[in-house]
A tleap script that builds the chain and sets N, CA, C and O, in Angstrom:
source leaprc.protein.ff14SB
mol = sequence {
  NMET ALA GLU THR ASN ASN THR ASP LYS LEU
  ILE VAL ASP PHE LEU LYS SER HIE LYS LYS
  GLU VAL HIE ASP ASP GLY PHE THR HIE ARG
  VAL MET ARG ARG LEU PRO HIE THR GLU LYS
  GLU ARG LYS ILE GLY TYR LEU THR PRO VAL
  ALA LEU VAL LEU SER ALA ILE LEU PHE VAL
  ALA LEU GLY GLY ALA LYS MET MET TRP GLU
  THR LEU LYS ILE ASN LEU ILE ASP MET ILE
  TYR ASP GLY SER ALA GLN MET LEU ASP TRP
  ARG THR THR ALA ILE VAL THR VAL VAL LEU
  LEU TYR LEU GLY THR ARG LYS ILE CYS SER
  LEU CASN
}
set mol.1.N position { -10.796 -43.155 -13.189 }
set mol.1.CA position { -11.010 -41.901 -12.619 }
set mol.1.C position { -9.628 -41.955 -11.456 }
set mol.1.O position { -8.917 -40.969 -11.260 }
set mol.2.N position { -9.487 -42.886 -10.969 }
set mol.2.CA position { -8.010 -42.572 -10.022 }
set mol.2.C position { -7.007 -42.690 -10.794 }
set mol.2.O position { -5.993 -42.181 -10.316 }
set mol.3.N position { -6.841 -43.293 -12.089 }
set mol.3.CA position { -5.653 -43.144 -12.756 }
set mol.3.C position { -5.453 -41.742 -13.276 }
set mol.3.O position { -4.347 -41.207 -13.361 }
set mol.4.N position { -6.701 -41.130 -13.651 }
set mol.4.CA position { -6.396 -39.685 -14.038 }
set mol.4.C position { -5.855 -38.779 -13.051 }
set mol.4.O position { -5.188 -37.796 -13.374 }
set mol.5.N position { -6.126 -39.084 -11.852 }
set mol.5.CA position { -5.834 -38.408 -10.616 }
set mol.5.C position { -4.507 -38.634 -10.340 }
set mol.5.O position { -3.865 -37.641 -9.999 }
set mol.6.N position { -3.817 -39.900 -10.412 }
set mol.6.CA position { -2.398 -39.916 -10.220 }
set mol.6.C position { -1.652 -39.581 -11.340 }
set mol.6.O position { -0.472 -39.263 -11.196 }
set mol.7.N position { -2.229 -39.610 -12.560 }
set mol.7.CA position { -1.386 -38.765 -13.626 }
set mol.7.C position { -1.062 -37.916 -13.594 }
set mol.7.O position { 0.090 -37.538 -13.805 }
set mol.8.N position { -2.526 -36.960 -13.150 }
set mol.8.CA position { -2.140 -35.556 -12.857 }
set mol.8.C position { -1.258 -35.099 -11.850 }
set mol.8.O position { -0.627 -34.044 -11.908 }
set mol.9.N position { -1.225 -36.105 -10.714 }
set mol.9.CA position { -0.296 -35.844 -9.573 }
set mol.9.C position { 1.050 -35.874 -10.069 }
set mol.9.O position { 1.819 -34.977 -9.723 }
set mol.10.N position { 1.442 -36.806 -10.848 }
set mol.10.CA position { 2.757 -37.237 -11.591 }
set mol.10.C position { 3.276 -36.090 -12.382 }
set mol.10.O position { 4.465 -35.778 -12.445 }
set mol.11.N position { 2.164 -35.407 -13.061 }
set mol.11.CA position { 2.547 -34.498 -14.157 }
set mol.11.C position { 3.072 -33.006 -13.105 }
set mol.11.O position { 4.116 -32.360 -13.203 }
set mol.12.N position { 2.163 -32.853 -12.345 }
set mol.12.CA position { 2.452 -31.780 -11.430 }
set mol.12.C position { 3.734 -31.842 -10.580 }
set mol.12.O position { 4.571 -30.946 -10.470 }
set mol.13.N position { 3.742 -32.850 -10.097 }
set mol.13.CA position { 5.333 -33.150 -9.247 }
set mol.13.C position { 6.540 -32.716 -10.294 }
set mol.13.O position { 7.459 -31.938 -10.039 }
set mol.14.N position { 6.261 -33.540 -11.753 }
set mol.14.CA position { 7.350 -33.498 -12.544 }
set mol.14.C position { 7.507 -32.175 -12.750 }
set mol.14.O position { 8.597 -31.682 -12.460 }
set mol.15.N position { 6.538 -31.405 -13.245 }
set mol.15.CA position { 6.460 -29.949 -13.693 }
set mol.15.C position { 7.291 -28.922 -12.471 }
set mol.15.O position { 8.102 -28.031 -12.725 }
set mol.16.N position { 6.775 -29.386 -11.016 }
set mol.16.CA position { 7.243 -28.579 -10.001 }
set mol.16.C position { 9.026 -28.884 -9.694 }
set mol.16.O position { 9.857 -28.049 -9.337 }
set mol.17.N position { 9.188 -30.009 -9.905 }
set mol.17.CA position { 10.562 -30.419 -9.820 }
set mol.17.C position { 11.622 -29.765 -11.074 }
set mol.17.O position { 12.847 -29.684 -10.976 }
set mol.18.N position { 10.964 -29.424 -12.008 }
set mol.18.CA position { 12.075 -29.071 -13.269 }
set mol.18.C position { 11.451 -27.596 -13.521 }
set mol.18.O position { 11.660 -27.041 -14.599 }
set mol.19.N position { 10.790 -27.058 -12.651 }
set mol.19.CA position { 10.640 -25.581 -12.713 }
set mol.19.C position { 11.776 -24.516 -12.779 }
set mol.19.O position { 12.593 -24.413 -11.865 }
set mol.20.N position { 11.802 -23.717 -13.902 }
set mol.20.CA position { 12.924 -23.118 -14.092 }
set mol.20.C position { 12.421 -21.641 -14.129 }
set mol.20.O position { 11.423 -21.446 -14.824 }
set mol.21.N position { 12.996 -20.524 -13.451 }
set mol.21.CA position { 12.635 -19.370 -13.236 }
set mol.21.C position { 13.323 -18.528 -14.625 }
set mol.21.O position { 14.495 -18.774 -14.913 }
set mol.22.N position { 12.630 -17.659 -15.350 }
set mol.22.CA position { 13.109 -17.115 -16.441 }
set mol.22.C position { 13.039 -15.491 -15.856 }
set mol.22.O position { 12.048 -14.958 -15.358 }
set mol.23.N position { 14.390 -14.874 -16.072 }
set mol.23.CA position { 14.503 -13.582 -15.698 }
set mol.23.C position { 14.455 -12.765 -17.011 }
set mol.23.O position { 15.159 -13.075 -17.971 }
set mol.24.N position { 13.625 -11.736 -17.029 }
set mol.24.CA position { 13.421 -10.885 -18.252 }
set mol.24.C position { 14.032 -9.497 -18.154 }
set mol.24.O position { 13.913 -8.783 -19.150 }
set mol.25.N position { 14.788 -8.924 -16.894 }
set mol.25.CA position { 15.366 -7.930 -16.759 }
set mol.25.C position { 14.495 -6.897 -17.042 }
set mol.25.O position { 14.875 -6.064 -17.865 }
set mol.26.N position { 13.242 -6.757 -16.457 }
set mol.26.CA position { 12.467 -5.903 -16.718 }
set mol.26.C position { 11.830 -5.481 -18.106 }
set mol.26.O position { 11.528 -4.326 -18.408 }
set mol.27.N position { 11.681 -6.552 -18.866 }
set mol.27.CA position { 11.315 -6.518 -20.324 }
set mol.27.C position { 9.692 -6.460 -20.142 }
set mol.27.O position { 9.094 -5.467 -20.556 }
set mol.28.N position { 9.114 -7.341 -19.632 }
set mol.28.CA position { 7.777 -7.382 -19.184 }
set mol.28.C position { 7.122 -5.792 -18.834 }
set mol.28.O position { 6.120 -5.314 -19.367 }
set mol.29.N position { 7.841 -5.244 -17.965 }
set mol.29.CA position { 7.558 -4.004 -17.466 }
set mol.29.C position { 7.780 -2.907 -18.621 }
set mol.29.O position { 6.976 -1.996 -18.819 }
set mol.30.N position { 8.717 -3.057 -19.208 }
set mol.30.CA position { 8.768 -2.072 -20.470 }
set mol.30.C position { 7.672 -2.204 -21.345 }
set mol.30.O position { 7.091 -1.170 -21.675 }
set mol.31.N position { 7.240 -3.411 -21.830 }
set mol.31.CA position { 6.547 -3.697 -22.921 }
set mol.31.C position { 5.064 -3.164 -22.429 }
set mol.31.O position { 4.358 -2.486 -23.176 }
set mol.32.N position { 4.772 -3.439 -21.453 }
set mol.32.CA position { 3.374 -3.156 -20.671 }
set mol.32.C position { 3.292 -1.538 -20.432 }
set mol.32.O position { 2.186 -1.087 -20.134 }
set mol.33.N position { 4.276 -0.741 -20.532 }
set mol.33.CA position { 4.366 0.587 -20.268 }
set mol.33.C position { 4.085 1.173 -21.761 }
set mol.33.O position { 3.372 2.162 -21.925 }
set mol.34.N position { 4.561 0.641 -22.581 }
set mol.34.CA position { 4.585 0.912 -24.185 }
set mol.34.C position { 3.135 0.412 -24.831 }
set mol.34.O position { 3.093 0.610 -26.045 }
set mol.35.N position { 2.266 -0.029 -24.423 }
set mol.35.CA position { 1.435 -0.628 -24.714 }
set mol.35.C position { 0.300 0.817 -25.089 }
set mol.35.O position { 0.520 1.856 -24.468 }
set mol.36.N position { -0.632 0.791 -25.902 }
set mol.36.CA position { -1.428 1.993 -25.847 }
set mol.36.C position { -2.528 2.062 -24.941 }
set mol.36.O position { -3.200 1.040 -24.806 }
set mol.37.N position { -2.830 3.084 -24.299 }
set mol.37.CA position { -3.784 3.308 -23.202 }
set mol.37.C position { -5.140 3.671 -23.807 }
set mol.37.O position { -5.141 4.537 -24.683 }
set mol.38.N position { -6.224 3.143 -23.463 }
set mol.38.CA position { -7.166 3.238 -23.921 }
set mol.38.C position { -7.632 4.860 -23.371 }
set mol.38.O position { -7.092 5.452 -22.436 }
set mol.39.N position { -8.740 5.367 -24.192 }
set mol.39.CA position { -9.308 7.009 -23.693 }
set mol.39.C position { -9.790 6.633 -22.231 }
set mol.39.O position { -9.369 7.480 -21.444 }
set mol.40.N position { -10.486 5.705 -21.644 }
set mol.40.CA position { -11.017 5.645 -20.493 }
set mol.40.C position { -10.010 5.640 -19.393 }
set mol.40.O position { -10.297 6.180 -18.325 }
set mol.41.N position { -8.631 4.963 -19.607 }
set mol.41.CA position { -7.564 4.980 -18.826 }
set mol.41.C position { -6.879 6.501 -18.862 }
set mol.41.O position { -6.182 6.986 -17.971 }
set mol.42.N position { -7.178 6.996 -19.861 }
set mol.42.CA position { -6.245 8.308 -19.957 }
set mol.42.C position { -7.087 9.367 -18.896 }
set mol.42.O position { -6.461 10.095 -18.127 }
set mol.43.N position { -8.462 9.358 -18.949 }
set mol.43.CA position { -9.509 9.837 -18.068 }
set mol.43.C position { -9.414 9.687 -16.488 }
set mol.43.O position { -9.521 10.531 -15.598 }
set mol.44.N position { -9.175 8.311 -16.447 }
set mol.44.CA position { -9.049 7.902 -14.893 }
set mol.44.C position { -7.533 8.434 -14.587 }
set mol.44.O position { -7.293 8.922 -13.483 }
set mol.45.N position { -6.521 8.333 -15.577 }
set mol.45.CA position { -5.433 9.025 -15.076 }
set mol.45.C position { -5.124 10.464 -14.779 }
set mol.45.O position { -4.191 10.919 -14.117 }
set mol.46.N position { -6.141 11.116 -15.431 }
set mol.46.CA position { -6.057 12.410 -15.078 }
set mol.46.C position { -6.745 12.798 -13.801 }
set mol.46.O position { -6.427 13.672 -12.994 }
set mol.47.N position { -7.943 11.807 -13.789 }
set mol.47.CA position { -8.930 12.123 -12.559 }
set mol.47.C position { -8.176 11.885 -11.334 }
set mol.47.O position { -8.601 12.606 -10.431 }
set mol.48.N position { -7.193 11.121 -10.972 }
set mol.48.CA position { -6.494 10.854 -9.926 }
set mol.48.C position { -5.970 11.833 -8.976 }
set mol.48.O position { -6.140 11.876 -7.758 }
set mol.49.N position { -5.252 12.676 -9.798 }
set mol.49.CA position { -4.622 14.190 -8.900 }
set mol.49.C position { -5.658 14.997 -8.631 }
set mol.49.O position { -5.597 15.729 -7.644 }
set mol.50.N position { -6.783 14.997 -9.467 }
set mol.50.CA position { -7.713 16.067 -9.238 }
set mol.50.C position { -8.468 15.500 -8.056 }
set mol.50.O position { -8.761 16.401 -7.270 }
set mol.51.N position { -8.812 14.497 -7.734 }
set mol.51.CA position { -9.569 13.551 -6.835 }
set mol.51.C position { -8.909 13.607 -5.712 }
set mol.51.O position { -9.564 13.818 -4.692 }
set mol.52.N position { -7.574 13.447 -5.623 }
set mol.52.CA position { -6.402 13.811 -4.287 }
set mol.52.C position { -6.281 15.131 -3.925 }
set mol.52.O position { -6.049 15.414 -2.749 }
set mol.53.N position { -6.456 16.326 -5.110 }
set mol.53.CA position { -6.414 17.495 -4.240 }
set mol.53.C position { -7.651 18.190 -3.996 }
set mol.53.O position { -7.684 19.285 -3.434 }
set mol.54.N position { -8.882 17.446 -4.493 }
set mol.54.CA position { -10.278 17.866 -3.910 }
set mol.54.C position { -10.392 17.339 -2.721 }
set mol.54.O position { -10.847 18.104 -1.871 }
set mol.55.N position { -10.045 15.954 -2.277 }
set mol.55.CA position { -10.250 15.453 -1.052 }
set mol.55.C position { -9.277 15.917 -0.091 }
set mol.55.O position { -9.672 15.800 1.069 }
set mol.56.N position { -7.983 16.469 -0.244 }
set mol.56.CA position { -7.328 17.448 0.678 }
set mol.56.C position { -7.710 18.732 0.810 }
set mol.56.O position { -7.369 19.212 1.891 }
set mol.57.N position { -8.387 19.570 -0.016 }
set mol.57.CA position { -9.046 20.617 0.219 }
set mol.57.C position { -10.236 20.282 1.156 }
set mol.57.O position { -10.196 20.747 2.295 }
set mol.58.N position { -11.160 19.612 0.829 }
set mol.58.CA position { -12.280 19.353 1.517 }
set mol.58.C position { -11.656 18.811 2.960 }
set mol.58.O position { -12.244 19.214 3.964 }
set mol.59.N position { -10.763 18.124 3.108 }
set mol.59.CA position { -10.451 17.569 4.535 }
set mol.59.C position { -9.975 18.724 5.332 }
set mol.59.O position { -10.254 18.633 6.528 }
set mol.60.N position { -9.387 19.688 5.009 }
set mol.60.CA position { -9.081 21.121 5.591 }
set mol.60.C position { -10.278 21.794 5.819 }
set mol.60.O position { -10.561 22.156 6.961 }
set mol.61.N position { -11.123 22.038 4.739 }
set mol.61.CA position { -12.068 22.935 4.676 }
set mol.61.C position { -13.169 22.347 5.829 }
set mol.61.O position { -13.798 23.223 6.422 }
set mol.62.N position { -13.388 21.262 6.111 }
set mol.62.CA position { -14.268 20.519 6.763 }
set mol.62.C position { -13.950 20.362 8.346 }
set mol.62.O position { -14.700 19.822 9.158 }
set mol.63.N position { -12.704 20.935 8.617 }
set mol.63.CA position { -11.843 20.750 9.792 }
set mol.63.C position { -11.578 19.471 10.294 }
set mol.63.O position { -11.790 19.217 11.480 }
set mol.64.N position { -11.029 18.440 9.324 }
set mol.64.CA position { -10.512 17.235 9.551 }
set mol.64.C position { -9.197 17.255 10.346 }
set mol.64.O position { -8.900 16.451 11.230 }
set mol.65.N position { -8.388 18.365 9.874 }
set mol.65.CA position { -6.869 18.668 10.257 }
set mol.65.C position { -7.258 19.038 12.149 }
set mol.65.O position { -6.775 18.634 13.207 }
set mol.66.N position { -8.152 19.814 11.852 }
set mol.66.CA position { -8.515 20.374 13.732 }
set mol.66.C position { -8.803 19.368 14.224 }
set mol.66.O position { -8.166 19.154 15.255 }
set mol.67.N position { -9.896 18.190 13.798 }
set mol.67.CA position { -10.017 17.283 14.610 }
set mol.67.C position { -8.978 16.036 14.776 }
set mol.67.O position { -8.891 15.114 15.586 }
set mol.68.N position { -8.414 16.338 13.911 }
set mol.68.CA position { -7.190 15.275 14.273 }
set mol.68.C position { -6.331 15.632 15.218 }
set mol.68.O position { -5.884 14.835 16.043 }
set mol.69.N position { -6.044 16.818 15.172 }
set mol.69.CA position { -5.212 17.262 16.467 }
set mol.69.C position { -5.822 17.365 17.534 }
set mol.69.O position { -5.134 16.924 18.455 }
set mol.70.N position { -6.998 17.819 17.925 }
set mol.70.CA position { -7.961 17.442 18.831 }
set mol.70.C position { -7.908 16.045 19.565 }
set mol.70.O position { -7.864 15.891 20.786 }
set mol.71.N position { -7.918 15.195 18.739 }
set mol.71.CA position { -8.061 13.794 18.914 }
set mol.71.C position { -6.627 13.513 19.487 }
set mol.71.O position { -6.636 13.032 20.621 }
set mol.72.N position { -5.532 13.699 18.979 }
set mol.72.CA position { -4.221 13.490 19.259 }
set mol.72.C position { -3.799 13.891 20.634 }
set mol.72.O position { -3.157 13.195 21.420 }
set mol.73.N position { -4.242 15.104 20.821 }
set mol.73.CA position { -4.035 15.952 22.122 }
set mol.73.C position { -4.841 15.184 23.362 }
set mol.73.O position { -4.239 14.888 24.394 }
set mol.74.N position { -6.026 14.934 23.204 }
set mol.74.CA position { -6.876 14.325 23.833 }
set mol.74.C position { -6.132 12.911 24.503 }
set mol.74.O position { -5.976 12.690 25.704 }
set mol.75.N position { -5.770 12.131 23.487 }
set mol.75.CA position { -5.335 10.822 23.847 }
set mol.75.C position { -4.158 11.011 24.346 }
set mol.75.O position { -3.807 10.091 25.085 }
set mol.76.N position { -3.286 12.000 24.204 }
set mol.76.CA position { -1.729 12.064 24.768 }
set mol.76.C position { -2.086 12.682 26.305 }
set mol.76.O position { -1.636 12.225 27.355 }
set mol.77.N position { -2.794 13.568 26.206 }
set mol.77.CA position { -3.377 13.962 27.696 }
set mol.77.C position { -3.763 12.833 28.615 }
set mol.77.O position { -3.349 12.726 29.769 }
set mol.78.N position { -4.722 11.861 27.919 }
set mol.78.CA position { -5.257 10.712 28.661 }
set mol.78.C position { -4.114 9.621 29.050 }
set mol.78.O position { -4.043 8.922 30.061 }
set mol.79.N position { -3.279 9.692 27.975 }
set mol.79.CA position { -2.137 8.581 28.453 }
set mol.79.C position { -1.244 9.299 29.560 }
set mol.79.O position { -0.874 8.652 30.539 }
set mol.80.N position { -0.886 10.693 29.394 }
set mol.80.CA position { -0.293 11.261 30.911 }
set mol.80.C position { -1.029 10.628 32.147 }
set mol.80.O position { -0.569 9.848 32.982 }
set mol.81.N position { -2.311 11.173 32.047 }
set mol.81.CA position { -3.086 10.863 33.330 }
set mol.81.C position { -2.931 9.396 33.826 }
set mol.81.O position { -2.664 9.088 34.988 }
set mol.82.N position { -3.137 8.515 32.776 }
set mol.82.CA position { -3.208 7.061 33.007 }
set mol.82.C position { -1.967 6.621 33.276 }
set mol.82.O position { -1.875 5.464 33.687 }
set mol.83.N position { -0.922 7.303 33.137 }
set mol.83.CA position { 0.504 6.702 33.431 }
set mol.83.C position { 1.106 5.829 32.345 }
set mol.83.O position { 2.223 5.357 32.555 }
set mol.84.N position { 0.517 5.584 31.274 }
set mol.84.CA position { 0.735 4.921 30.114 }
set mol.84.C position { 1.719 5.504 29.225 }
set mol.84.O position { 2.328 4.810 28.411 }
set mol.85.N position { 1.899 6.746 29.346 }
set mol.85.CA position { 3.057 7.551 28.642 }
set mol.85.C position { 4.499 6.891 29.186 }
set mol.85.O position { 5.550 7.140 28.595 }
set mol.86.N position { 4.458 6.141 30.211 }
set mol.86.CA position { 5.754 5.642 30.549 }
set mol.86.C position { 6.226 4.622 29.805 }
set mol.86.O position { 7.403 4.266 29.747 }
set mol.87.N position { 5.302 4.150 29.231 }
set mol.87.CA position { 5.605 2.863 28.229 }
set mol.87.C position { 6.231 3.320 27.123 }
set mol.87.O position { 6.965 2.623 26.422 }
set mol.88.N position { 5.890 4.844 26.868 }
set mol.88.CA position { 6.317 5.074 25.680 }
set mol.88.C position { 7.898 5.722 25.514 }
set mol.88.O position { 8.109 6.851 25.959 }
set mol.89.N position { 8.837 5.059 24.947 }
set mol.89.CA position { 10.037 6.277 24.966 }
set mol.89.C position { 10.293 6.676 23.364 }
set mol.89.O position { 9.675 6.285 22.374 }
set mol.90.N position { 11.163 7.383 23.439 }
set mol.90.CA position { 11.405 8.254 22.283 }
set mol.90.C position { 11.955 6.895 21.190 }
set mol.90.O position { 11.596 7.000 20.017 }
set mol.91.N position { 12.486 6.120 21.431 }
set mol.91.CA position { 12.850 5.090 20.368 }
set mol.91.C position { 11.772 4.254 19.882 }
set mol.91.O position { 11.887 3.870 18.718 }
set mol.92.N position { 10.615 3.845 20.618 }
set mol.92.CA position { 9.420 3.580 20.025 }
set mol.92.C position { 8.489 4.450 19.068 }
set mol.92.O position { 7.960 4.148 17.998 }
set mol.93.N position { 8.468 5.500 19.728 }
set mol.93.CA position { 7.922 6.689 19.050 }
set mol.93.C position { 8.679 6.872 17.549 }
set mol.93.O position { 7.964 6.917 16.549 }
set mol.94.N position { 9.797 6.951 17.452 }
set mol.94.CA position { 10.571 7.247 16.376 }
set mol.94.C position { 10.165 6.035 15.283 }
set mol.94.O position { 9.603 6.211 14.203 }
set mol.95.N position { 10.615 4.726 15.873 }
set mol.95.CA position { 9.942 3.606 15.011 }
set mol.95.C position { 8.943 3.652 14.301 }
set mol.95.O position { 8.978 3.460 13.086 }
set mol.96.N position { 8.117 3.861 14.824 }
set mol.96.CA position { 6.429 3.930 14.465 }
set mol.96.C position { 6.023 4.958 13.644 }
set mol.96.O position { 5.059 4.915 12.879 }
set mol.97.N position { 6.911 6.049 13.845 }
set mol.97.CA position { 6.866 7.153 13.001 }
set mol.97.C position { 7.554 7.020 11.634 }
set mol.97.O position { 6.943 7.521 10.690 }
set mol.98.N position { 8.431 6.576 11.444 }
set mol.98.CA position { 9.287 6.005 10.328 }
set mol.98.C position { 8.578 4.976 9.728 }
set mol.98.O position { 8.588 4.938 8.497 }
set mol.99.N position { 7.770 3.869 10.542 }
set mol.99.CA position { 7.467 2.867 9.446 }
set mol.99.C position { 5.950 3.548 8.958 }
set mol.99.O position { 5.698 3.436 7.759 }
set mol.100.N position { 5.110 4.124 9.672 }
set mol.100.CA position { 4.023 4.926 9.165 }
set mol.100.C position { 4.346 5.800 7.799 }
set mol.100.O position { 3.786 5.771 6.703 }
set mol.101.N position { 5.442 6.575 8.270 }
set mol.101.CA position { 5.558 7.511 6.858 }
set mol.101.C position { 6.141 6.546 5.683 }
set mol.101.O position { 5.790 6.717 4.516 }
set mol.102.N position { 7.004 5.575 6.041 }
set mol.102.CA position { 7.118 4.593 4.899 }
set mol.102.C position { 6.242 3.889 4.494 }
set mol.102.O position { 6.405 3.517 3.332 }
set mol.103.N position { 5.316 3.530 5.012 }
set mol.103.CA position { 3.897 2.798 4.451 }
set mol.103.C position { 3.094 3.865 3.798 }
set mol.103.O position { 2.542 3.624 2.724 }
set mol.104.N position { 3.000 4.911 4.311 }
set mol.104.CA position { 2.267 5.961 3.628 }
set mol.104.C position { 2.827 6.207 2.288 }
set mol.104.O position { 2.192 6.052 1.245 }
set mol.105.N position { 4.184 6.643 2.380 }
set mol.105.CA position { 4.971 6.940 0.935 }
set mol.105.C position { 4.624 5.663 -0.031 }
set mol.105.O position { 4.252 5.753 -1.201 }
set mol.106.N position { 4.787 4.687 0.566 }
set mol.106.CA position { 4.617 3.654 -0.588 }
set mol.106.C position { 3.311 3.635 -1.045 }
set mol.106.O position { 3.233 3.272 -2.219 }
set mol.107.N position { 2.216 3.915 -0.489 }
set mol.107.CA position { 0.916 3.716 -0.742 }
set mol.107.C position { 0.794 4.965 -1.705 }
set mol.107.O position { 0.493 4.809 -2.888 }
set mol.108.N position { 0.990 5.960 -1.265 }
set mol.108.CA position { 1.106 7.219 -2.530 }
set mol.108.C position { 1.599 7.084 -3.786 }
set mol.108.O position { 1.137 7.355 -4.895 }
set mol.109.N position { 2.901 6.488 -3.308 }
set mol.109.CA position { 3.654 6.159 -4.990 }
set mol.109.C position { 2.959 4.879 -5.570 }
set mol.109.O position { 3.225 4.622 -6.744 }
set mol.110.N position { 2.217 4.155 -4.992 }
set mol.110.CA position { 1.592 3.105 -5.884 }
set mol.110.C position { 0.281 3.460 -6.516 }
set mol.110.O position { -0.216 2.628 -7.275 }
set mol.111.N position { -0.366 4.636 -6.291 }
set mol.111.CA position { -1.289 5.187 -7.104 }
set mol.111.C position { -1.274 5.646 -8.242 }
set mol.111.O position { -2.224 6.101 -8.879 }
set mol.112.N position { -0.034 5.532 -8.590 }
set mol.112.CA position { 0.443 6.393 -10.165 }
set mol.112.C position { 0.020 5.105 -11.174 }
set mol.112.O position { 0.163 5.202 -12.393 }
savepdb mol mol.pdb
quit
């Protein structure tokens, strides 16, 4: 049993030391995009934008935007009263905004 473990370790070490990366220049991605899709995958593909639009409509209709605005307003007022607004400068706010927009955009783009 110990001999088998030693042999396995030697094989793994050999393969790790002689590993070569194969560059396919996007070949795998092109092949995967050309494979035929099943009917179920097509239905799901059509359902995603419908669900996105429906959720946006419900968010606005049920007052989600108003609740977010009120929460933001209350938090900003509390920060001003507590004096913690002095810790925030325009650079910090700009960096946080850019990072959140970037992450949100990447998430939305990855849904396709």
